[in-house]
C-alpha positions as CSV (number, residue, x, y, z in Angstrom):
1,X,-79.4,39.7,-32.6
2,X,-82.7,41.1,-33.2
3,X,-82.8,42.6,-36.5
4,X,-85.4,45.9,-35.5
5,X,-85.9,46.4,-39.2
6,X,-87.9,42.9,-39.8
7,X,-90.3,43.4,-37.0
8,X,-93.7,44.2,-38.0
9,X,-94.8,47.5,-38.3
10,X,-96.5,48.7,-35.0
11,X,-95.1,46.2,-32.8
12,X,-94.8,47.2,-29.2
13,X,-91.3,47.6,-27.8
14,X,-92.4,46.1,-24.4
15,X,-93.6,42.7,-26.3
16,X,-90.2,42.9,-28.4
17,X,-88.7,43.0,-25.2
18,X,-90.4,40.2,-23.3
19,X,-90.1,37.9,-26.4
20,X,-86.3,38.5,-26.5
21,X,-86.3,37.9,-22.3
22,X,-88.6,34.5,-22.8
23,X,-86.4,33.3,-25.5
24,X,-83.2,33.9,-23.2
25,X,-84.8,32.4,-20.3
26,X,-86.2,29.4,-22.5
27,X,-82.9,28.7,-23.9
28,X,-81.5,27.8,-20.5
29,X,-84.1,25.1,-19.9
30,X,-83.2,21.2,-20.1
31,X,-85.2,21.0,-23.5
32,X,-83.1,23.7,-24.9
33,X,-80.1,22.0,-23.5
34,X,-81.3,19.0,-26.3
35,X,-80.9,21.6,-29.5
36,X,-77.9,21.6,-31.8
37,X,-76.1,24.6,-32.3
38,X,-75.1,27.8,-30.4
39,X,-78.5,28.1,-28.1
40,X,-78.0,24.3,-27.5
41,X,-74.7,24.7,-26.5
42,X,-75.3,27.7,-24.3
43,X,-78.2,26.0,-22.5
44,X,-75.9,23.1,-21.9
45,X,-73.3,24.9,-20.3
46,X,-75.6,26.5,-18.4
47,X,-77.5,23.3,-17.0
48,X,-73.8,22.0,-16.3
49,X,-73.0,25.2,-14.2
50,X,-76.3,24.9,-12.2
51,X,-75.5,21.1,-11.6
52,X,-72.0,21.8,-10.5
53,X,-73.3,24.7,-8.3
54,X,-75.8,22.0,-6.8
55,X,-73.3,19.2,-6.2
56,X,-70.9,21.9,-4.8
57,X,-73.7,22.9,-2.5
58,X,-74.6,19.5,-1.6
59,X,-70.6,19.1,-0.8
60,X,-70.5,22.1,0.9
61,X,-73.4,21.0,3.0
62,X,-72.2,17.5,3.5
63,X,-68.9,19.2,4.8
64,X,-70.6,21.5,7.3
65,X,-72.5,18.2,8.3
66,X,-69.4,16.3,9.3
67,X,-67.5,19.3,11.0
68,X,-71.2,20.0,13.1
69,X,-71.2,16.3,13.9
70,X,-67.4,16.3,14.8
71,X,-67.9,19.5,17.2
72,X,-71.1,18.1,18.5
73,X,-69.7,14.9,19.5
74,X,-66.4,16.5,21.0
75,X,-68.7,18.6,22.6
76,X,-71.1,15.7,23.7
77,X,-68.2,13.8,25.3
78,X,-67.0,16.8,27.0
79,X,-70.2,17.4,28.7
80,X,-70.7,13.6,29.4
81,X,-66.9,13.8,31.1
82,X,-68.2,16.5,33.1
83,X,-71.5,15.3,34.0
84,X,-70.0,12.1,35.1
85,X,-67.3,14.1,37.3
86,X,-69.9,15.8,38.9
87,X,-71.9,13.0,39.9
88,X,-68.8,11.4,40.9
89,X,-68.6,14.6,43.5
90,X,-71.9,14.4,44.3
91,X,-71.5,10.9,45.2
92,X,-68.5,12.1,47.2
93,X,-70.3,14.9,48.9
94,X,-73.3,12.1,49.7
95,X,-70.9,10.0,51.4
96,X,-69.2,12.8,53.2
97,X,-72.4,14.1,54.4
98,X,-73.8,10.8,55.4
99,X,-70.4,10.3,57.4
100,X,-70.7,13.8,59.2
101,X,-74.5,13.0,60.0
102,X,-73.5,9.3,61.5
103,X,-70.7,10.9,63.5
104,X,-72.8,14.0,64.7
105,X,-75.6,11.4,65.6
106,X,-73.3,9.5,67.8
107,X,-71.7,12.7,69.4
108,X,-75.1,13.9,70.4
109,X,-76.0,10.6,71.9
110,X,-72.8,10.8,73.7
111,X,-73.6,14.2,74.5
112,X,-77.5,13.2,75.7
113,X,-75.6,10.2,78.0
114,X,-73.0,12.3,79.6
115,X,-75.8,15.3,80.2
116,X,-78.2,12.7,81.8
117,X,-75.3,11.4,84.0
118,X,-74.1,15.0,85.1
119,X,-78.1,16.1,85.6
120,X,-78.2,12.7,87.8
121,X,-75.4,13.6,89.4
122,X,-76.3,17.0,90.2
123,X,-80.3,15.8,91.3
124,X,-78.0,13.3,93.8
125,X,-75.8,16.3,95.1
126,X,-79.1,18.8,95.3
127,X,-81.0,16.1,97.3
128,X,-78.1,15.1,99.7
129,X,-77.7,19.2,100.0
130,X,-81.6,19.6,100.8
131,X,-81.4,16.5,103.2
132,X,-78.0,18.0,105.1
133,X,-79.8,21.5,105.2
134,X,-83.2,20.1,106.6
135,X,-80.9,18.0,109.1
136,X,-79.3,20.9,110.4
137,X,-82.3,23.2,110.7
138,X,-83.9,20.3,112.5
139,X,-81.1,20.2,114.8
140,X,-80.8,23.7,115.3
141,X,-84.3,23.9,116.2
142,X,-84.3,21.2,118.7
143,X,-81.3,22.7,120.5
144,X,-83.1,26.1,120.6
145,X,-86.3,24.1,122.4
146,X,-84.0,22.0,124.7
147,X,-82.2,25.3,125.3
148,X,-85.6,27.3,126.0
149,X,-87.0,24.2,128.0
150,X,-84.3,24.7,130.5
151,X,-83.8,28.4,130.6
152,X,-80.2,28.3,128.9
153,X,-78.8,30.8,126.7
154,X,-76.1,28.4,124.6
155,X,-73.5,29.7,122.5
156,X,-74.0,28.6,118.9
157,X,-72.6,25.0,118.8
158,X,-70.0,23.9,116.3
159,X,-71.9,22.5,113.3
160,X,-70.1,20.1,110.9
161,X,-69.4,21.7,107.4
162,X,-71.1,20.1,104.2
163,X,-68.3,17.8,103.4
164,X,-68.2,16.7,106.9
165,X,-72.0,15.9,106.9
166,X,-71.2,14.0,103.4
167,X,-68.3,11.7,104.6
168,X,-70.2,11.1,108.3
169,X,-73.3,9.9,106.3
170,X,-71.4,7.6,103.8
171,X,-70.1,6.2,106.9
172,X,-73.5,5.6,109.0
173,X,-76.2,6.1,106.2
174,X,-79.0,6.1,108.8
């Protein structure tokens, strides 16, 4: 303890307090730990306490790092597994898409061939109908001219139906 009676007369209180605080703080240094007596023991105790606190902090940091590493590794493995699953699904979707594209192209080509065939059939049919109409019109016109030249009024002659005309045309293509 500080004996306030032994301090020189007129010593400011703040200086006394500053010296006391400085002495207390310096007593906790490594140099003070080398001293003998209660001041050295207190400094050694304080330094050991600080060393143990640092060791505990390092152990805690190492433990936290291990836990973070474990969690990161586990999470990374889960994400890697999810990514691989997604890649497999994407590959399957690509395969399915390519299969669908191939099927669609094949179907489209078949439809084009079928439509071209139907179009050719329709064109042929229309051409035959046109020829039939021209033939009937020409025949009617010749009959009308012949009857007019003779001054005969004829009843309308029986005409072939379109299907009858087609059958006759197949038998006699001239």
